[in-house]
C-alpha positions in Angstrom: 246.3 108.4 195.4 244.5 107.9 198.7 245.8 104.4 198.9 249.4 105.5 198.2 249.1 108.2 201.0 247.7 105.6 203.5 250.5 103.2 202.6 253.2 105.9 203.2 251.6 106.8 206.5 251.6 103.1 207.6 255.3 102.8 206.8 256.1 105.9 208.7 254.2 104.9 211.8 255.6 101.4 211.6 259.1 102.9 211.5 258.5 105.0 214.5 257.2 102.0 216.5 260.3 100.0 215.6 262.5 102.9 216.7 260.7 103.1 220.0 261.0 99.4 220.6 264.7 99.1 219.6 267.0 98.5 222.5 268.8 101.6 223.8 272.5 102.1 223.2 274.4 100.4 226.0 275.6 102.9 228.7 279.2 102.7 229.7 279.0 102.1 233.4 282.7 101.4 233.8 284.5 103.6 236.3 286.6 105.9 234.3 289.8 107.1 236.0 289.4 110.5 237.7 292.3 112.8 237.5 293.5 113.6 241.0 295.2 116.8 242.1 298.8 116.3 242.9 300.3 117.5 246.2 302.4 120.1 244.4 299.3 121.4 242.5 297.3 121.9 245.8 300.4 123.6 247.3 300.8 125.9 244.4 297.1 126.9 244.4 297.4 127.9 248.1 300.6 129.8 247.5 299.1 131.6 244.6 296.2 132.8 246.8 298.7 134.0 249.4 300.7 135.8 246.7 297.5 137.8 245.7 297.9 139.6 249.1 301.0 141.7 249.4 301.3 141.2 253.2 300.9 137.5 253.0 303.3 137.3 250.1 305.9 139.2 252.2 305.2 136.8 255.1 306.3 133.9 252.8 304.3 131.3 254.7 305.3 127.7 254.3 302.8 125.3 252.8 302.8 121.5 252.7 299.9 119.5 251.1 298.5 116.0 250.9 296.1 116.0 248.0 294.8 112.5 248.6 293.6 113.5 252.1 292.6 117.0 250.9 294.8 118.3 253.7 297.3 121.2 253.9 299.5 122.5 256.7 300.4 126.2 256.9 303.3 127.5 259.1 305.1 130.7 259.5 304.7 134.1 261.2 302.4 137.0 260.5 302.0 140.4 262.2 298.4 140.3 263.1 295.5 138.0 264.0 293.5 139.4 261.1 296.2 138.5 258.7 296.3 135.0 260.1 292.6 134.6 259.6 292.9 135.9 256.0 295.5 133.3 255.3 293.3 130.5 256.6 290.3 131.7 254.6 292.2 132.0 251.4 293.7 128.6 251.8 290.2 127.0 252.4 289.0 128.6 249.1 291.4 126.5 247.0 289.7 123.1 247.6 286.2 122.3 248.9 286.3 120.7 252.3 290.0 121.2 252.7 291.4 120.1 256.0 293.7 122.8 257.2 296.3 122.4 259.9 297.1 125.9 261.2 300.7 126.4 262.6 300.8 130.2 262.0 302.3 132.3 264.8 301.1 135.9 265.3 304.0 138.2 266.2 303.5 141.9 265.7 306.3 143.6 263.8 308.2 145.8 266.1 308.2 149.5 265.2 311.7 151.0 264.9 312.5 154.0 267.0 312.4 156.2 263.8 308.9 154.9 263.0 307.5 155.7 266.5 305.9 159.2 266.3 304.8 161.6 269.0 301.2 161.0 268.1 301.7 157.2 268.6 303.5 158.0 271.9 300.5 160.0 273.1 298.1 157.2 272.3 300.3 154.7 274.2 300.5 157.0 277.2 296.7 157.3 277.3 296.3 153.5 277.1 298.8 153.1 280.0 296.8 155.6 282.0 293.6 153.7 281.5 295.2 150.4 282.6 296.9 152.0 285.6 300.5 151.7 284.3 303.2 154.3 284.7 305.0 155.8 281.7 307.7 158.5 281.6 307.4 161.5 279.3 309.9 160.4 276.7 309.2 158.8 273.4 311.6 156.0 274.4 309.4 155.0 277.3 306.2 154.9 275.2 308.1 153.0 272.5 309.4 150.4 274.9 305.9 150.0 276.5 304.3 149.4 273.1 306.8 146.7 272.1 306.8 144.9 275.5 303.1 144.8 276.0 302.6 143.4 272.5 305.2 140.6 273.2 303.5 139.7 276.5 300.0 139.6 275.0 300.9 137.5 272.0 303.0 135.0 274.0 300.8 131.9 274.5 302.6 131.1 277.8 301.9 134.5 279.4 298.7 135.4 281.3 298.0 138.4 279.0 297.1 141.7 280.6 297.4 140.4 284.1 301.0 141.8 283.8 301.3 145.5 284.2 304.2 147.2 282.6 305.7 150.5 283.9 308.4 152.2 281.9 310.2 155.3 283.3 313.6 156.5 282.0 314.0 153.2 280.1 313.6 151.2 283.3 310.9 148.5 283.1 308.9 147.5 286.2 306.7 144.4 285.9 303.7 144.1 288.3 300.8 141.8 288.6 300.0 138.1 288.9 301.4 135.1 287.0 300.6 131.4 287.5 304.0 129.9 287.8 307.6 130.8 288.7 308.5 129.9 285.1 306.1 132.6 283.8 307.6 135.1 286.1 311.1 134.4 284.8 310.0 134.3 281.2 308.3 137.7 281.5 311.5 139.2 282.9 313.5 137.6 280.1 311.2 139.0 277.5 311.5 142.5 279.0 315.3 142.3 279.2 315.5 141.3 275.5 313.3 144.2 274.4 315.3 146.9 272.6 315.9 150.1 274.6 315.4 148.6 278.0 318.2 149.6 280.5 317.0 147.6 283.5 314.1 145.4 284.7 312.5 145.4 288.1 310.5 142.2 288.5 307.7 142.6 291.0 305.5 139.9 289.6 303.9 137.6 292.1 303.1 133.9 291.6 299.3 133.4 292.1 297.5 130.3 293.3 294.9 130.4 290.6 295.2 127.6 288.0 296.4 128.5 284.5 293.1 127.6 283.0 291.5 130.4 284.9 293.1 133.0 282.6 
């Protein structure tokens, strides 16, 4: 009985040794094809992210994609800088390391005359007082000031708040410094094309400082 047990033990041990010494199964080192994302798939993923936000969905931003380069281009118009930033962040979440080309313009939506309340008018008049601008007592004057200042601030070719805007009885007076004659003419054009403006008095002066000094 003892001999039988020892013989069985030897067989088991021998079997384990043979298993350990046996060559391992060959590993497939061939490069298996990796499924790449199609351009349309990357585009649809970004659009789906935008559609998750009601404001971005309404903005209907345009998206083009190059999946091979992991690159996307977004263009269109949104009402605020915060919304532009959100669009960029959502797009980047769709693919790690995504190269994003941002062509989004920020243009605040103009409030209609019906939307412009007395409370908003009081706020605008206080802002004008702080910046040294003149506003009449009417809702129209405050409404025009709100729209025109927003246009001038968001225009990349304008020197921002170096332009003062006075509005009295629907008449706009532009004061301050611009860098070129073209800017002076453009500011006046923007003012004339603002709804509710009856007349524009252009008192802007062309300064000698370089545009980079803004």
